[in-house]
Structures are given as structure tokens and as C-alpha cells.
C-alpha positions as CSV (number, residue, x, y, z in Angstrom):
1,X,9.2,15.3,5.4
2,X,11.7,16.0,2.6
3,X,12.6,19.5,1.7
4,X,13.8,20.1,-1.8
5,X,16.0,22.7,-3.6
6,X,15.6,22.6,-7.4
7,X,18.9,22.9,-9.4
8,X,19.2,24.0,-13.0
9,X,20.8,21.3,-15.2
10,X,24.1,23.2,-15.4
11,X,24.2,23.1,-11.6
12,X,23.8,19.3,-11.3
13,X,27.3,19.0,-9.8
14,X,25.9,20.8,-6.7
15,X,23.4,18.0,-6.0
16,X,23.5,16.9,-2.4
17,X,21.6,15.1,0.4
18,X,21.5,16.3,4.0
19,X,20.1,14.5,7.0
20,X,20.4,14.5,10.8
21,X,19.2,11.5,12.9
22,X,17.9,13.9,15.5
23,X,15.5,15.5,13.1
24,X,12.7,12.9,13.3
25,X,9.2,13.4,11.8
26,X,7.0,10.6,13.2
27,X,6.9,6.9,13.9
28,X,6.6,4.7,10.8
29,X,3.6,2.4,11.1
30,X,4.8,-1.1,9.9
31,X,1.4,-1.6,8.3
32,X,2.5,0.7,5.4
33,X,4.2,-2.5,4.0
34,X,0.9,-4.4,3.7
35,X,-0.4,-6.6,0.9
36,X,-3.7,-7.1,-0.9
37,X,-5.3,-10.2,-2.4
38,X,-8.5,-10.3,-4.4
39,X,-10.5,-12.9,-6.2
40,X,-9.2,-11.6,-9.6
41,X,-7.2,-13.4,-12.2
42,X,-4.6,-15.8,-10.6
43,X,-4.2,-13.9,-7.4
44,X,-6.1,-16.5,-5.2
45,X,-6.3,-19.6,-7.3
46,X,-2.8,-20.3,-8.5
47,X,-1.3,-17.6,-6.3
48,X,-2.2,-18.1,-2.7
49,X,-4.0,-21.4,-3.1
50,X,-3.1,-24.0,-5.6
51,X,-4.1,-27.5,-4.4
52,X,-4.4,-28.9,-8.0
53,X,-0.8,-28.0,-8.9
54,X,1.0,-31.2,-10.1
55,X,4.2,-30.0,-8.4
56,X,3.0,-31.2,-5.0
57,X,6.3,-30.3,-3.3
58,X,5.3,-26.6,-3.5
59,X,1.9,-27.2,-1.9
60,X,1.2,-27.3,1.8
61,X,-1.3,-29.7,3.3
62,X,-3.8,-26.8,3.4
63,X,-3.4,-26.3,-0.4
64,X,-1.3,-23.1,0.0
65,X,1.7,-22.3,-2.1
66,X,4.7,-22.6,0.2
67,X,6.9,-20.5,-2.1
68,X,4.5,-17.6,-2.0
69,X,4.2,-18.0,1.8
70,X,8.0,-17.9,2.1
71,X,8.3,-14.7,0.1
72,X,5.4,-12.9,2.0
73,X,6.4,-14.2,5.4
74,X,10.2,-14.7,5.4
75,X,11.3,-12.1,2.9
76,X,8.8,-9.3,2.9
77,X,7.6,-9.8,6.5
78,X,4.2,-8.6,5.2
79,X,2.3,-7.3,8.3
80,X,-1.3,-7.2,7.0
81,X,-3.2,-8.4,3.9
82,X,-6.5,-7.0,2.6
83,X,-9.1,-9.4,1.3
84,X,-11.3,-10.4,-0.7
85,X,-11.4,-7.2,-2.8
86,X,-11.4,-4.9,-4.5
87,X,-14.3,-4.7,-7.0
88,X,-14.9,-8.4,-6.4
89,X,-16.4,-7.7,-3.0
90,X,-19.4,-5.8,-4.3
91,X,-21.3,-9.0,-5.1
92,X,-19.5,-11.3,-2.7
93,X,-21.6,-13.5,-0.3
94,X,-19.1,-14.5,2.4
95,X,-21.5,-17.2,3.5
96,X,-20.8,-19.0,0.2
97,X,-17.2,-19.5,1.2
98,X,-17.6,-21.4,4.5
99,X,-18.4,-25.0,5.4
100,X,-17.6,-28.1,3.4
101,X,-16.0,-27.1,0.1
102,X,-18.0,-29.7,-1.9
103,X,-21.2,-28.0,-0.8
104,X,-20.2,-24.4,-1.7
105,X,-22.0,-22.8,-4.6
106,X,-20.4,-21.5,-7.7
107,X,-21.5,-17.9,-8.5
108,X,-21.2,-15.6,-11.5
109,X,-18.3,-13.1,-10.8
110,X,-19.4,-9.7,-12.2
111,X,-16.4,-7.5,-11.5
112,X,-13.9,-9.5,-13.6
113,X,-16.3,-11.5,-15.8
114,X,-15.5,-14.9,-14.3
115,X,-17.0,-17.7,-12.2
116,X,-16.2,-17.9,-8.5
117,X,-16.0,-21.5,-7.1
118,X,-15.8,-20.3,-3.4
119,X,-13.3,-23.1,-2.7
120,X,-11.2,-20.4,-0.9
121,X,-13.1,-18.4,1.6
122,X,-13.0,-16.9,5.1
123,X,-11.6,-19.8,7.0
124,X,-9.0,-20.6,4.3
125,X,-7.9,-16.9,4.3
126,X,-7.6,-16.9,8.0
127,X,-5.5,-20.1,8.0
128,X,-3.3,-18.6,5.2
129,X,-2.8,-15.4,7.4
130,X,-1.8,-17.6,10.3
131,X,0.8,-19.4,8.2
132,X,2.0,-16.1,6.7
133,X,2.1,-14.5,10.2
134,X,0.2,-11.4,9.0
135,X,-3.0,-9.7,10.2
136,X,-6.2,-10.0,8.1
137,X,-8.0,-6.9,6.8
138,X,-11.5,-7.7,5.5
139,X,-13.5,-5.6,3.2
140,X,-17.3,-5.6,3.7
141,X,-19.8,-5.9,0.8
142,X,-21.7,-2.6,0.9
143,X,-22.9,-3.1,-2.7
144,X,-25.3,-6.0,-2.9
145,X,-24.6,-6.9,0.7
146,X,-26.9,-6.0,3.7
147,X,-26.0,-4.7,7.1
148,X,-27.3,-8.0,8.4
149,X,-24.7,-9.8,6.2
150,X,-21.9,-7.5,7.5
151,X,-22.8,-8.0,11.1
152,X,-23.0,-11.7,10.6
153,X,-19.5,-11.8,9.1
154,X,-18.1,-9.8,12.0
155,X,-19.8,-12.2,14.4
156,X,-18.5,-15.2,12.6
157,X,-14.9,-13.9,12.8
158,X,-14.9,-12.3,16.2
159,X,-17.8,-13.6,18.2
160,X,-17.0,-15.3,21.5
161,X,-20.5,-15.9,22.8
162,X,-22.8,-18.8,22.1
163,X,-24.5,-17.0,19.2
164,X,-25.5,-18.4,15.8
165,X,-22.6,-17.3,13.6
166,X,-20.0,-17.8,16.3
167,X,-21.3,-21.3,16.8
168,X,-21.3,-21.8,13.0
169,X,-17.6,-20.9,13.0
170,X,-17.0,-23.5,15.7
171,X,-19.0,-26.1,13.7
172,X,-16.7,-25.4,10.8
173,X,-13.6,-26.2,12.9
174,X,-12.5,-23.0,14.5
175,X,-13.2,-22.7,18.2
176,X,-11.5,-19.4,19.1
177,X,-12.4,-16.1,17.5
178,X,-10.2,-14.8,14.7
179,X,-10.4,-11.3,16.2
180,X,-10.2,-9.5,12.9
181,X,-9.3,-6.0,13.8
182,X,-9.5,-4.1,10.5
183,X,-12.7,-3.8,8.4
184,X,-13.3,-1.7,5.3
185,X,-16.7,-0.1,4.8
186,X,-16.9,-1.1,1.2
187,X,-14.7,-0.6,-1.8
188,X,-14.7,2.2,-4.4
189,X,-18.4,2.8,-3.8
190,X,-18.1,5.9,-5.9
191,X,-17.0,4.1,-9.1
192,X,-19.4,3.7,-12.1
193,X,-17.9,0.3,-12.7
194,X,-19.2,-0.9,-9.3
195,X,-22.3,-3.1,-8.8
196,X,-24.5,-0.8,-6.6
197,X,-22.5,2.4,-7.1
198,X,-23.5,5.0,-4.5
199,X,-23.7,8.8,-4.5
200,X,-21.6,10.4,-1.8
201,X,-24.7,11.3,0.2
202,X,-26.1,7.8,0.1
203,X,-22.8,6.2,0.9
204,X,-22.3,8.5,3.9
205,X,-25.7,7.8,5.4
206,X,-25.1,4.0,4.9
207,X,-21.6,4.1,6.3
208,X,-22.7,5.8,9.5
209,X,-25.4,3.2,10.1
210,X,-23.1,0.3,9.4
211,X,-20.3,1.8,11.6
212,X,-22.7,2.3,14.5
213,X,-24.0,-1.2,14.4
214,X,-20.6,-2.9,13.9
215,X,-19.1,-0.9,16.8
216,X,-22.0,-2.1,19.0
217,X,-21.3,-5.7,18.1
218,X,-17.5,-5.3,18.5
219,X,-16.2,-2.0,19.8
220,X,-12.6,-3.2,19.4
221,X,-12.6,-3.2,15.6
222,X,-11.0,-0.5,13.4
223,X,-13.2,0.8,10.6
224,X,-11.8,2.2,7.3
225,X,-14.0,4.7,5.4
226,X,-14.2,4.3,1.6
227,X,-12.5,7.3,0.1
228,X,-11.7,8.0,-3.5
229,X,-8.2,9.3,-4.5
230,X,-7.9,11.7,-1.6
231,X,-8.3,14.8,-3.6
232,X,-12.0,14.7,-4.6
233,X,-15.3,16.1,-3.4
234,X,-16.3,12.5,-2.4
235,X,-13.4,12.5,0.1
236,X,-14.4,15.8,1.5
237,X,-18.1,15.0,1.9
238,X,-17.8,11.5,3.4
239,X,-15.2,12.7,5.8
240,X,-17.3,15.6,6.9
241,X,-20.3,13.3,7.6
242,X,-18.6,10.1,8.9
243,X,-15.4,11.2,10.5
244,X,-16.3,10.4,14.1
245,X,-17.4,6.9,13.3
246,X,-14.3,5.7,11.6
247,X,-10.6,5.1,12.4
248,X,-9.0,5.5,8.9
249,X,-9.8,7.0,5.5
250,X,-9.0,4.9,2.5
251,X,-7.7,6.3,-0.8
252,X,-6.8,4.5,-4.0
253,X,-4.2,5.7,-6.5
254,X,-2.4,4.0,-9.3
255,X,0.5,5.6,-11.0
256,X,1.4,5.0,-14.7
257,X,3.1,6.5,-17.7
258,X,3.9,5.6,-21.2
259,X,7.5,6.8,-20.9
260,X,10.0,6.6,-18.1
261,X,9.8,10.2,-16.8
262,X,6.0,10.2,-17.0
263,X,6.1,7.0,-14.9
264,X,8.3,8.7,-12.3
265,X,6.2,11.9,-12.3
266,X,3.0,9.9,-11.7
267,X,4.4,8.2,-8.6
268,X,5.7,11.5,-7.3
269,X,2.2,13.0,-7.7
270,X,0.9,10.5,-5.2
271,X,2.3,12.6,-2.4
272,X,-0.2,15.4,-3.3
273,X,-3.1,13.1,-2.9
274,X,-2.0,12.1,0.6
275,X,-1.4,15.7,1.5
276,X,-4.9,16.8,0.3
277,X,-6.6,13.8,2.0
278,X,-4.8,14.7,5.2
279,X,-6.0,18.3,5.0
280,X,-9.6,17.1,4.4
281,X,-9.3,15.0,7.6
282,X,-8.3,18.1,9.5
283,X,-11.1,20.1,7.9
284,X,-13.7,17.5,8.8
285,X,-12.5,17.5,12.4
286,X,-13.2,21.2,12.9
287,X,-16.5,23.0,13.2
288,X,-17.3,26.6,14.0
289,X,-17.8,27.2,17.8
290,X,-20.6,29.7,17.8
291,X,-20.9,29.9,21.5
292,X,-19.6,33.4,21.5
293,X,-22.0,34.6,18.8
294,X,-22.8,37.5,18.1
295,X,-19.2,38.5,19.2
296,X,-17.8,37.4,15.9
297,X,-14.2,38.3,17.0
298,X,-14.4,35.4,19.5
299,X,-15.7,32.7,17.1
300,X,-13.2,29.8,16.8
301,X,-13.2,26.2,15.7
302,X,-13.3,23.1,17.8
303,X,-12.6,19.5,17.2
304,X,-15.6,17.3,16.2
305,X,-13.8,14.1,17.2
306,X,-11.3,13.3,19.9
307,X,-9.0,11.2,17.6
308,X,-7.6,12.1,14.2
309,X,-8.1,9.3,11.6
310,X,-5.1,8.5,9.5
311,X,-4.9,7.8,5.8
312,X,-5.1,4.2,4.5
313,X,-3.7,3.8,1.0
314,X,-5.1,0.4,0.5
315,X,-4.7,0.2,-3.2
316,X,-1.5,1.6,-4.7
317,X,0.9,0.4,-7.4
318,X,2.1,1.1,-10.9
319,X,-0.7,-0.1,-13.2
320,X,-1.4,0.7,-16.9
321,X,-4.8,-1.0,-17.6
322,X,-4.1,-0.8,-21.3
323,X,-0.9,-2.8,-20.8
324,X,-2.6,-5.2,-18.4
325,X,-6.4,-5.3,-18.6
326,X,-8.2,-6.3,-15.4
327,X,-10.6,-8.6,-17.1
328,X,-7.7,-10.5,-18.6
329,X,-6.0,-11.1,-15.3
330,X,-3.8,-8.0,-15.2
331,X,-0.5,-9.9,-15.2
332,X,1.6,-6.8,-15.8
333,X,5.3,-7.4,-16.6
334,X,7.2,-4.8,-14.7
335,X,10.3,-3.0,-15.8
336,X,13.2,-1.3,-13.9
337,X,11.4,2.0,-14.6
338,X,8.4,0.6,-12.7
339,X,10.7,-0.5,-9.9
340,X,12.0,3.0,-9.6
341,X,8.5,4.3,-9.5
342,X,7.7,1.9,-6.7
343,X,10.8,3.2,-4.9
344,X,9.3,6.7,-5.1
345,X,6.0,5.4,-3.7
346,X,7.8,3.9,-0.8
347,X,9.8,7.0,-0.1
348,X,6.6,9.0,-0.2
349,X,5.1,6.7,2.5
350,X,8.1,7.1,4.8
351,X,8.1,10.9,4.3
352,X,4.4,11.1,5.2
353,X,4.6,8.7,8.2
354,X,2.6,11.1,10.4
355,X,-0.3,10.9,8.0
356,X,-0.4,7.1,7.3
357,X,-1.9,4.3,9.3
358,X,-1.7,1.6,6.6
359,X,-0.8,1.0,2.9
360,X,-1.4,-2.2,1.0
361,X,0.1,-2.8,-2.5
362,X,-2.4,-3.9,-5.0
363,X,-1.9,-6.8,-5.5
364,X,0.5,-9.2,-3.9
365,X,0.6,-12.2,-6.3
366,X,0.2,-12.5,-10.1
367,X,-2.2,-9.6,-10.5
368,X,-0.2,-6.4,-11.1
369,X,2.0,-7.9,-8.5
370,X,5.7,-8.1,-7.4
371,X,5.4,-11.9,-7.1
372,X,4.5,-14.2,-10.0
373,X,3.9,-17.9,-10.0
374,X,4.1,-20.8,-12.4
375,X,3.5,-24.5,-11.8
376,X,7.3,-24.8,-11.3
377,X,7.8,-22.0,-8.8
378,X,7.7,-18.3,-7.9
379,X,9.7,-15.5,-9.5
380,X,10.2,-11.9,-8.4
381,X,9.4,-8.9,-10.6
382,X,11.6,-5.9,-10.8
383,X,9.2,-4.1,-8.4
384,X,9.8,-6.7,-5.7
385,X,13.2,-5.5,-4.8
386,X,12.6,-1.9,-3.6
387,X,9.7,-3.2,-1.6
388,X,11.9,-5.9,-0.1
389,X,14.5,-3.4,1.0
390,X,12.0,-0.8,2.3
391,X,10.1,-3.5,4.2
392,X,13.3,-4.8,5.7
393,X,14.9,-1.5,6.8
394,X,12.7,1.6,6.6
395,X,11.2,1.2,10.1
396,X,11.3,3.1,13.3
397,X,11.1,6.9,12.9
398,X,11.0,8.9,9.7
399,X,13.9,11.3,9.5
400,X,13.8,14.7,7.7
401,X,15.9,14.9,4.5
402,X,16.9,17.8,2.4
403,X,17.7,17.1,-1.3
404,X,19.3,19.4,-3.8
405,X,18.9,18.1,-7.4
406,X,17.7,18.9,-10.9
407,X,14.0,18.5,-11.7
408,X,12.1,17.0,-14.7
409,X,10.2,19.6,-16.6
410,X,8.6,17.6,-19.4
411,X,5.2,16.0,-19.9
412,X,3.8,14.4,-16.8
413,X,0.9,12.0,-15.8
414,X,-1.4,13.3,-14.6
415,X,-1.0,16.6,-16.5
416,X,-1.5,18.8,-13.5
417,X,1.6,17.4,-11.9
418,X,3.9,19.4,-14.2
419,X,2.7,22.8,-12.9
420,X,1.8,21.8,-9.3
421,X,4.7,19.7,-8.0
422,X,8.4,19.5,-8.4
423,X,9.5,16.2,-10.0
424,X,13.1,15.7,-8.7
425,X,15.6,13.6,-10.5
426,X,16.7,12.4,-7.1
427,X,14.0,11.3,-4.6
428,X,14.9,10.4,-1.0
429,X,13.6,9.4,2.4
430,X,15.2,8.2,5.6
431,X,14.5,6.4,8.8
432,X,16.3,5.7,12.0
433,X,15.8,2.3,13.7
434,X,17.7,0.3,16.3
435,X,20.8,2.5,16.1
436,X,20.9,2.6,12.3
437,X,20.2,5.3,9.8
438,X,18.6,4.1,6.6
439,X,18.6,6.3,3.5
440,X,16.5,5.4,0.5
441,X,17.3,7.1,-2.8
442,X,15.9,6.9,-6.3
443,X,18.0,8.4,-9.1
444,X,15.5,8.6,-11.9
445,X,17.9,10.3,-14.4
446,X,18.5,8.2,-17.5
447,X,21.8,9.8,-18.3
448,X,23.5,11.1,-15.2
449,X,25.1,9.6,-12.1
450,X,25.1,12.0,-9.2
451,X,28.2,12.2,-7.0
452,X,26.6,13.7,-3.9
453,X,28.0,14.7,-0.5
454,X,26.0,13.1,2.3
455,X,26.0,15.6,5.1
456,X,25.5,13.8,8.4
457,X,27.7,10.7,7.5
458,X,30.8,10.7,9.6
459,X,34.4,9.6,8.9
460,X,35.1,6.0,9.7
461,X,31.6,4.8,9.2
462,X,31.0,1.5,7.4
463,X,27.9,1.8,5.1
464,X,25.9,-1.2,3.8
465,X,25.0,-0.5,0.2
466,X,22.0,-2.1,-1.7
467,X,21.4,-1.1,-5.3
468,X,18.7,-2.0,-7.7
469,X,19.4,-1.1,-11.3
470,X,22.2,1.3,-12.2
471,X,25.3,0.3,-14.1
472,X,24.7,-2.5,-16.7
473,X,21.0,-2.1,-16.8
474,X,18.4,-0.2,-18.9
475,X,15.0,1.0,-17.6
476,X,13.1,-1.3,-20.0
477,X,14.6,-4.5,-18.5
478,X,12.3,-6.9,-16.8
479,X,12.5,-10.2,-15.0
480,X,11.1,-13.7,-15.8
481,X,10.9,-17.1,-14.4
482,X,14.4,-18.0,-15.6
483,X,16.0,-14.6,-15.5
484,X,16.0,-12.1,-12.6
485,X,18.2,-9.6,-14.3
486,X,16.8,-6.8,-12.1
487,X,17.8,-7.6,-8.5
488,X,19.8,-6.3,-5.5
489,X,23.6,-5.8,-5.7
490,X,25.1,-5.6,-2.2
491,X,28.4,-4.0,-1.2
492,X,30.0,-1.9,1.5
493,X,31.3,1.7,1.5
494,X,34.0,2.9,3.9
495,X,33.6,6.6,4.6
496,X,37.0,8.2,4.7
497,X,36.0,11.8,5.5
498,X,33.0,13.7,6.9
499,X,30.5,14.5,4.3
500,X,32.0,12.1,1.8
501,X,30.5,11.8,-1.6
502,X,28.6,8.7,-2.8
503,X,27.8,8.0,-6.4
504,X,24.1,7.3,-7.0
505,X,24.0,5.6,-10.3
506,X,21.7,6.6,-13.1
507,X,18.3,4.9,-13.1
508,X,18.8,3.2,-9.8
509,X,17.2,2.6,-6.4
510,X,19.8,2.7,-3.6
511,X,19.4,2.0,0.1
512,X,22.3,3.0,2.4
513,X,22.4,1.8,6.0
514,X,24.9,2.7,8.7
515,X,25.2,3.0,12.5
516,X,24.9,6.6,13.8
């Protein structure tokens, strides 16, 4: 957790950050740095898979983009990737995407108004995950799909016996099971834009039956319940009904804002959704113990499940659909302001490490993504760099931080954030890992640097410094294929006295790293 003391603007000189490596919160699950790929726009075709690219030097023998693989595997070390959707999955027949490519049917794609060739399917995605060295996370079609379809997909991926779909996988060239561990029970089933939208009551009944059957087929799998934004009656109800059958609860939240501070406030508000969702998990775990009735004074609560499911934020990002419409490919061009919002998101995940089992940015390539491709190569959006730094260093255990800083008091998105949460100009999180302390700081202020004492940093320590933005930049800057003007500046800082002051530059993301 991070505790916060709000300062008045005239007290800004008193801003500070305090931390102690012994004050740990929880282990950080590395799966919070996961990715997401959907059959939408150029995410799959032209993103992960591009066999028709004339620049053959970029394409592997399997048709994968080697430059995207390098970024996902060697730079981001992406631990898990969700597939194939997203809204796309609500009409997806996984059987269309296996077997000889020339025999696969083309289908109308209803979510994003396209045509799906099915040239890239289950076996291609599994091969891509093997090359990317990441785990697959598959989303089941609970829209037009049947329980029989879902069981068949699990059998195809994980079956080891001589059964029909396991043998079909072998016939298609894969002898050993893929052993897919994570399976989502549908995607945004509550949404009016979904094919086969469900009421919360209908979804809960269906999810229980699917979960029971899938666990009978493969008890080792982890099932993720379809939540909403974490703060809705849908979340409350489906958790109450389905909790004991699932391993995680999914929530989706996209931050946005038509001005810099609204952008930051929207990312800051994401923490509230995680907190409420976590409380709903606890509420669902408890039921009244009426064994002492009618002695009301002795009535207590008891746990309805032995384990406590964690939160899975399997769609998160900065996304303004007006700026990047989904049915037009959603190729958003991200600014430094968006990069700082992503920094706030990542700090939020580290601070809430005790609540989170997985997070997957939506999406990984081309579609509202940190990575963009052309025929000539790949380029990195402004939002890529905070993600790169966090994925590299914010591991191990989350460390408690106390921040004193001014707050933003203007218009927020969503509106409720203004009166519900503090939106600090300085947002921070920290971790300790392999003998190092790692401090992640967003200074969202457009005008002010903050020269802040870092209580807990000792004299003589050499600090690695990584900065995105700050001096020489503006928050509306963005990158392109030939110009990565927003990037990482590296330096070192020699601490000459205990509690020395470090300057966090205006509109910057900074990661400090030192041995403790």
C-alpha cells in the first residue's frame, strides 16, 4: 500500500517520499505484466503473424514477426498472453482455426465488422507462445459457444488420453498436451454490445455449470470468472453465486481523459475499482453461521470457500474510443501524458499486490498498444517505456511507501473521482527484489519539479536512474516509426548524505534502483 499526505500548493516544498525495505506488503505476482492479443484490427494479422510481409527478413519460418517476438520476449519478458478476445470470442468457433490452413473456413466477424480467415488459430498461438516464452491464457466462447465446444477445446489443448480431440491435436502435429492452465469463462458477458449478452443471473447459472464440467475434465486448470469493472452489482452477484467454482475474478477498466490531469485522474481511479472488487470477494466468501440461532449474540460469519480468489485485471490501458474507434482498428497514438497514466496504472498494481493474480494490458500489438508495426519494422509508443521498466524491475515484494505531495482538485474522469479519491501530483510504488529497492514515481505536475527527500536512502549508495519524459519534453509528444522522442534516459546518482533530495522532473516517470 501507499499512504498519502495531501499538501496545499504553498506547501509543495515539503513534498517527500518515505520507505523502508522491511515494510513489505505482499509478493508481486509476475503475471501482472501480462499481454493480450485479439483478432481485432492488426493485432494478429500484421502484428503477431505476418507471413505475407515482403520484408521476409522480419518473418520467422512459422510466419511470426521476429521483431515483435523480440520485444515481447527479450525486452518485456511478457509472462502470459490472453487470446483470442475480447469481444471477438463471443462468436468464435475454435474448431475453424485448426487443421490445414487451406481448408479453414472464412467467417463473418461480428464484433469488429470484419472477416476472419482463421489462418491463425489455436496451434499457431501455442507455437507463438512457445517462441515468446510466455504462458497462454485462453478465453472461452460463452456467447454462441456451447459447453460441449468449451470442453472440446480444453480436451484438444490439455488431453493426454486417446480421446477424440486429443487425437485430433496429435493428427494436427502436436503430440504432447499444451497444458493450458488459465481459462476465462467468457468475456464481458454483461455488455449490450456482446453477441449473446447475459443477465447476471443467467451468466452465474451458466458459469457454475461450465466450471463444474471443466474441472471434471481437467482439475488442474485455473478458471477466471467474468466480472465487470469491479464496482458493479454484476460483480457482487456473480461472485456471490460462483465464488467457490473459480480461481480469479476478472475486471475490465480503461482510463481516459481529454486533458492531461483528467487522464491522470482516470488512471488513479482504477485503484478504487480494485479495492471494491477485492471487498466483494471477501463479502462473497462469508455467510452467516446460524448454528447458534436463536442466540443472536453468538451468530458469526464463516468462509464459504477455502481459498480466496484474486483479481485478474485482464483488460486495462489508456483508451479513448473517440480518438481510436474499435471498428477502425483502434490504432491509438499515445502521448507522454498517456505514458504517465500507464505509470500510475503500474504503480497501482504494485501497491495492490496482495489483491492481484494477473493483469494483461489490452492490447499488446497495434491495437491500443505499446508496440506498433509497419512492413519495415516495429516501433515503441510512449507507453512502452514505463511498462518496460516496471516489467524489468518491479518484482519480488511490494514495499509500503508514504508520499507527501500536492493534489489535483480540478475536473476528473470519471466525475466521481474528484470527491472520492485523492489525485496526487506525485504517485509512487516500490518493491524489493534480489537485494535491490526499486522506487517507481510519476510526477504528473505540468509546471513543477519536486526536490524530495527520500527517507530510507543511505549515504554512499549508488542509485540507478531511469527517466521517461521530464526536461526537454511536453506531455503531447508522441513517437513514430522514425522518431522515438519519448524514451528512457539512464544515469546514476551518488547519495552524499542520508535522506538526500532527488529531483523528480515535471511530467516524468522515474524509476530509481539501489542496493539496500
